Each structure stands twice: as structure tokens, then as C-alpha cells.
C-alpha angles and dihedrals in degrees: 000000000000091000091050092050091047091051091050092049092046091049091049092051092049090048092048091048091048090052091048091049091049091048091052091046091052092048092049092047092049091050093049093046089054092059105023101035137251094303091070100103121172122209099183144350125212129188111228139170095045090311091304095120141021122231108211119200114203122210090239090061096260123134126217134175126217137179115257092255089054088234097119133042126204115204134154092353091305129114116220128188112222108229135165088252092055137271116330115207103230093178093054092046091052091047090052089057092050092048092048092052094048099039094047090051088067112094123224089246090066093055138061099253131208107178124213117256110251116333114021111233100172143358125219127190112212122197102209144180129200098227095049111108094205089049088057090048092050090048091057087059095051092097089055091047089051091049089054090055098260120137114211119210113188122210123188122253110163101197094211090055130242102285131027127224090279092054093252125131111269121239087244090058094044092052096053094036088059088061093054090049094058121093091226100045095173092058091043092051092052092046094048095047091045092051092048091049091050090049092052091050091048090051090052090053091051091053092047096047124095125226116286137054093328092059093044090053092049092050091048090052091049091050092050092053092044091052091049092049092047089051090055092049094046093043099079136004125167146154108294143157091255096107093046092047090051089052090047091052090054092053091048094055099261110151102159143011142300095031117171122205117190125215090260092053102257113149118222108188118206137005122326125184114248096248093047091047091051089052090049088054092050095253117137 
């Protein structure tokens, strides 16, 4: 009799727990469908971390985590608030605030500055590198950005880092550091990026040329440009904020160039055409 009663009670508890688990699964699925769409199907939900967080198994094999009240979603190292309008990236919003505080603390004197023509409508901070092809392309559009009322403030981000494995300054660092060492940084930036662009084009012509006089001519042209560029790099080096700006970029989430940071801290990774960038900034 006692064994029968125990079995009934155990069965009832298992049934109640199963119903509770199913109810939680259904609630989590409904919440996720409301923000992620009808394809968000949940297979199971488990309470972990002393009931401090929910582990949500998706039917496609994915794994999400949510707070017990289903109000917040943790995914890919980002925290999202679940709202009727959709998921709001809390982590990104907080990072925007951090970027805005740090980027706006940098004075114009620490940057390479290209002021807007006439009334200034927006300011962008561009982490840049000399070797980067898309940085060169963006730089050619700076006059158009200025015409549209956008001030461009360049910050240094030598992609190869500051020091090499021997503890010596990298070529990437020396190229951009040269710009910061010049009295007229804007002119130096344009000259350095133009020379690097010419060198890249000359190298392409060397690779494309066949043996003979054509190849010899292409190699000679490449050597002339390389000598000119080396002269610019060797001409002046100094103490500068390049290393600190590179470190700052790392803390702000910059992983490549160009990387554009707006005055309100939004990060726009990669190249964007001048007109599209103006639209992104709310400038018609």
C-alpha cells in the first residue's frame, strides 16, 4: 500500500514538473517568436545558475539564455532587452556611451583634421591606416564629405600594430607616425596615402607585366615610388599619440580600418561612400 501511494505521489510530482516545464517552454517560445519571428521554436528550457538564468534550447540546435522573467536575452556575448518593438541591444547602447565619452575627450590637436566647409553638420572620427586600400579610397572622398558639412577627424590605427616581434616599430606605425610628426598633418596624410596608393598600383603593374622591357619599366617605376615613400618615412619620426590612439581603438571595438566613430559613439566598421555616410548621419 505504501509503495503504491509513493508511486502515485512520485508520478504526480513528475507530471506537475513536466507541466511546469512545458508551460515555461511555451512562454519562452512565445516571447522569442514575438521578437525574432515565427521561426523561433524552443525545444526545452532549463533553469541554471541557482535559478538565476534560463538556458533555452532551440529546435535548430542553437542555445540562448534569458533572465527568469523572460525580459532579457543573452546571445553572442550581447545583452538584449525583449520589447514589443523587438530586441534592443543593451550592450551596444552602453558601448556607444563609452565610445562617445572617450572619443569626444580627444582634442582636435591630437587628430589629423579636415574641417567641414561652411556650417558643420556632423563630425566623424576615423581610425585609419596608411596601407589600407579602403582607407585610401575613403580619403579621396574627404573633400566631398567636407562639402557636405562633415568634419573628418583622423585617429591612428596602424594595422600591423606598434611594435614587431623584435620590439621595433612596425612599418605600419612608422608610416602613420610620420604624418603626426609633420607640422601640416592634413597635407602629410594626403601625400602619404597617395604615395602608398601609387605604390600598390605600381606593384600590380609589375605582377601583370611579362618579361622584357615592359616589366623592367614597371619595376623601375615601383622602385622610384618606393624610394620616395621611404624618404617620407625616414624623414621625420617623433613622439606622438599614435600608440595611445591604437590602444584606444582596441578598447572601443575597432578591429580593422577604416573604422568610423560618430559623435554619439556609434561604430561604423569599414568603408562607406560619402553620400551613403551622409545619409547615415542624417544629412540630406
